[in-house]
C-alpha positions as CSV (number, residue, x, y, z in Angstrom):
1,M,58.9,33.4,-17.1
2,R,55.9,33.2,-14.1
3,F,54.2,36.0,-13.5
4,S,52.5,35.0,-10.4
5,K,54.3,32.9,-7.4
6,Q,51.8,30.0,-6.3
7,T,52.1,28.5,-3.0
8,K,51.9,25.4,-1.6
9,A,48.4,26.3,0.2
10,S,47.1,28.4,-2.6
11,R,47.2,25.3,-5.3
12,R,45.5,22.9,-2.5
13,W,42.5,25.4,-2.5
14,F,42.1,25.6,-6.0
15,H,42.4,21.8,-6.3
16,R,40.1,20.9,-3.8
17,P,37.5,18.3,-4.5
18,G,34.0,19.4,-4.8
19,F,31.0,21.1,-6.8
20,T,31.2,24.5,-8.4
21,L,28.0,26.9,-8.2
22,L,27.5,26.5,-11.6
23,E,27.3,22.6,-11.4
24,V,25.0,22.8,-8.5
25,M,22.6,25.1,-10.3
26,V,22.6,23.1,-13.7
27,A,21.7,19.9,-11.4
28,M,19.0,21.8,-9.5
29,S,17.8,22.9,-13.0
30,I,17.4,19.4,-14.2
31,L,16.0,18.0,-11.2
32,T,13.2,21.1,-11.2
33,L,12.6,19.9,-14.5
34,A,12.1,16.4,-13.7
35,L,9.9,17.1,-11.0
36,L,7.7,19.5,-12.8
37,S,7.1,16.7,-15.6
38,L,6.3,13.9,-12.9
39,Y,4.0,16.6,-11.3
40,Q,2.2,17.0,-14.6
41,S,2.2,13.4,-15.4
42,F,0.4,12.7,-11.9
43,S,-2.1,15.5,-12.2
44,S,-3.5,14.1,-15.6
45,S,-3.6,10.7,-14.3
46,L,-5.6,11.7,-11.5
47,F,-7.7,13.8,-14.1
48,V,-8.5,10.8,-16.1
49,L,-9.0,8.4,-13.2
50,T,-11.6,10.5,-11.7
51,S,-13.5,11.1,-15.4
52,T,-13.0,7.1,-15.8
53,Q,-14.6,6.6,-12.4
54,N,-17.4,8.9,-13.2
55,L,-18.3,7.3,-16.7
56,W,-18.3,3.8,-15.1
57,E,-20.6,4.6,-12.4
58,A,-23.0,6.3,-15.0
59,M,-22.7,3.3,-17.5
60,K,-23.5,0.6,-14.4
61,Y,-26.4,2.9,-13.4
62,S,-27.7,3.0,-16.9
63,Q,-27.2,-0.6,-17.7
64,N,-29.0,-1.6,-14.3
65,E,-31.8,0.8,-14.7
66,L,-32.5,-0.2,-18.8
67,V,-32.4,-4.0,-17.2
68,R,-35.0,-3.1,-14.7
69,W,-37.2,-1.0,-17.4
70,E,-37.0,-4.7,-19.6
71,R,-37.9,-6.8,-16.9
72,S,-41.0,-4.4,-15.8
73,V,-44.4,-5.5,-16.8
74,S,-45.4,-2.0,-18.7
75,A,-43.6,0.7,-19.4
76,P,-45.8,3.6,-20.1
77,V,-44.5,6.5,-22.8
78,S,-43.3,9.2,-20.6
79,I,-40.5,11.6,-20.3
80,A,-39.1,12.0,-16.8
81,Q,-35.8,13.7,-15.2
82,G,-34.3,14.5,-12.0
83,E,-30.9,14.9,-9.9
84,F,-29.1,12.2,-7.9
85,D,-29.2,12.5,-4.5
86,G,-26.3,13.2,-2.0
87,D,-25.5,9.8,-1.0
88,H,-25.7,8.2,-4.4
89,P,-22.2,7.6,-6.3
90,L,-23.2,10.1,-9.2
91,A,-24.3,12.8,-6.8
92,G,-24.9,16.0,-8.6
93,S,-25.6,14.6,-12.1
94,R,-28.5,14.7,-13.7
95,W,-30.7,12.4,-15.5
96,T,-33.3,12.2,-18.3
97,R,-35.7,9.1,-19.2
98,E,-37.6,9.3,-22.6
99,I,-39.9,6.4,-23.1
100,S,-41.5,6.5,-26.7
101,D,-42.9,4.1,-29.4
102,V,-41.0,4.0,-32.5
103,M,-41.6,2.1,-35.8
104,P,-38.6,0.5,-37.2
105,L,-40.5,-1.0,-40.1
106,P,-44.0,-0.6,-41.4
107,G,-46.6,-2.0,-39.0
108,I,-44.3,-3.0,-36.3
109,V,-43.9,-0.9,-33.3
110,V,-41.4,-1.2,-30.3
111,R,-40.9,0.8,-27.4
112,K,-37.8,2.8,-26.9
113,V,-36.3,3.2,-23.2
114,A,-33.6,5.8,-23.6
115,L,-31.8,7.3,-20.9
116,E,-29.2,10.1,-20.4
117,I,-26.8,11.1,-17.6
118,K,-25.2,14.2,-17.5
119,W,-22.3,15.6,-15.3
120,R,-19.6,18.2,-15.1
121,E,-16.0,17.9,-14.3
122,Q,-13.5,20.5,-14.2
123,N,-15.4,23.1,-16.4
124,S,-16.4,20.5,-19.0
125,D,-19.8,18.8,-19.4
126,Y,-20.2,14.8,-19.8
127,S,-22.9,12.7,-20.7
128,Y,-23.7,9.1,-21.3
129,N,-26.4,7.8,-23.5
130,A,-28.1,4.4,-23.4
131,E,-31.2,3.0,-24.6
132,I,-33.1,-0.4,-25.0
133,Y,-36.1,-1.4,-27.2
134,I,-38.5,-3.5,-25.6
135,K,-42.3,-5.0,-26.5
136,P,-45.0,-2.4,-25.8
137,N,-47.9,-3.3,-23.5
């Protein structure tokens, strides 16, 4: 018993090769999720790269500055602070240097040179601290 009569033309239209709208929508959804995850990973990688670059500049500057103080003839006890200029790689960052006498053992006095660099990235504060001990004058 047949309820409808199928013609050759209607069968051809029904079995035509191609994708249905549902298949296209599922494929687009999967593609969208994949692209969003790639974007998120790229965004976080870029943030890590920038943070690492600023930390590397702070470490490089601190080590050079401490070596300069180590080689200097006199390092007077003092506290100083400032901000890096516009053409410096750490432009906008602040620095604090403290030179003080400390006694690690009774009768032994050494001079401590401590340097702290502070900077801000995307609503977060970061800092790098370095210190060296030298012979007082």
